[in-house]
Residue, then its C-alpha position, 0 to 999 in steps of 0.5 A: x167955702x170949698x166950691x162944689x162942682x157937678x160933673x156929669x160927663x161919663x167919658x170924662x170920668x171913665x177915661x184916665x188922663x191929665x184932666x183928673x189930676x188937674x181937677x183934683x189939684x183944683x181942690x173942688x168938692x166933686x158931685x158925680x152923676x152919670x149923664x146925660x141927665x134929663x131935666x128932672x134929675x138936673x133939678x134935683x142936683x142943681x141947687x147946691x153947686x157952684x159950677x156944672x161940668x157937663x155933657x149933653x144934660x138938659x140945662x133948661x131955664x128951670x134948671x138954671x133958676x133952680x141953681x141960682x144964686x150959687x151957680x157961677x159957671x157952666x163948663x161944657x165938655x165938648x162943642x155942642x151947646x144946644x142942650x143948654x138954654x144959652x139965652x136964659x143963661x145969658x139973661x141970668x148972668x151965667x157964663x157958658x164955656x165950651x171946648x172948640x177944636x178938640x174933637x175934629x180929628x176923631x169925629x171925622x174919622x168916625x164919619x168915614x168909618x160909618x161911610x165905609x162900613x155902609x158902602x162895603x156892607x161890613x156889619x152884615x158881612x161880619x155878623x154872617x161870618x160869625x154865625x158860620x155863614x159865608x155870605x159874600x156881599x157886593x159893595x161899592x167903592x167910594x173913589x169917584x163918588x161925590x160927597x156933599x158936606x153940610x157944614x164946613x166947620x172944623x169937623x166938616x173940613x177934616x171930613x173933606x180932607x179925608x174924602x179927598x184922600x179917598x179920591x172923592x169929589x167934595x162939595x160943601x155948603x155953609x153960610x160962612x165959607x172959607x175960600x182959602x181952605x176950599x181952594x187948597x183942598x179942592x172943595x166945590x162951593x154949593x150955594x143952597x141946601x137943596x142943591x147939595x142934597x140933590x147932587x151928591x152920592x153921599x151926604x155928611x152932616x156937620x152943622x149945628x142944631x138950630x131951629x132952622x136946621x132941626x129936621x133938615x133931613x125929612x121927607x121933603x128934602x129926601x125926595x130931592x136926593x139921588x136914589x140910593x144916596x148914603x147919609x152920614x150924621x155925626x152932628x145932632x140926631x134932631x137934624x134928621x126926622x127919624x120916621x122919615x129916614x126909616x121910611x126912606x131906608x125901607x123904600x130904598x130911596x136912601x141906600x144907607x144911614x150911618x149915625x152916631x146921634x139920635x133924637x132920643x139918647x139913649x133911644x127907646x126900644x121902639x125907636x124907628x131907626x133901631x133895626x131899620x134897613x141899612x142903618x148903622x147906629x153908634x151910641x154917640x161915641x164919635x168923639x170918644x177916643x182916649x186922645x180926644x177925651x183927654x183934650x176935651x176934658x183938659x180944656x173943660x177943666x182949664x175953662x172951669x178953673x180960670x172962670x172960678x178964679x175970675x180969669x178969662x176962660x179959653x173959650x166962651x159961648x156967651x158975653x157974660x163976665x166971669x166972677x172970681x172969689 
């Protein structure tokens, strides 16, 4: 019987590249949807497929149980698996695969783009000029400023390298510390979240979403930051309490917030950060470049085909054996 694959990630589908050929040559029947899908839509689609090739869809325990006994593997396009109930997948014997090491370049570039745009008032200046106004706003240099990077994994490291190239002082906070990298690139280790938040002119978030990190930027932690601090978030929207952030932007405590992610995607029209003062929101496109999409998509297809053939995938989140034919 031909294997059926539920493909939901839109950038995979919309971007030309080698990944399409690889998926076609595998000979699967492809069921296409436009994600990220909420739980109810996943429940409708989950019953008759052998694998999910997914983005940030809600893959809950209910979805997983609905997908059994046919579902054999989840191949995540990307690195964040917080929308997947990994403990439930492990308990139910479903391998969860992912694609680390494919988007650190483009996401780090996006983070620096948001930072520069905020510091130079790029968006309001461009919009004013387009309206026929000649509004000359005074911005700030980032040279000499201190950037505190929360989460010094692949993406955080790339941000550190680029920030140093701009002449910034770089501080980092991470439980798993890479001494060799820090020494080579002049990154100062900060021992606590409170210390890095209170000592930096710019905070850039690059940590995973867990129960410990959810809402890490909220009124309590914002209060210990420097007045006028700029916060960049290219990780997960839920790291930041949106209402507390909007209030801090309005008061001027936070000088600017640049984010590629929100706690609700797509956001409702009354989301507190839409139209907030000195806030730039991009629609989760930090890893959406032609180069990065092809890398992510190719690796996700390779993971998928290997696992469905009973072979070891390139990267797996949980310790569950893959099942071949």
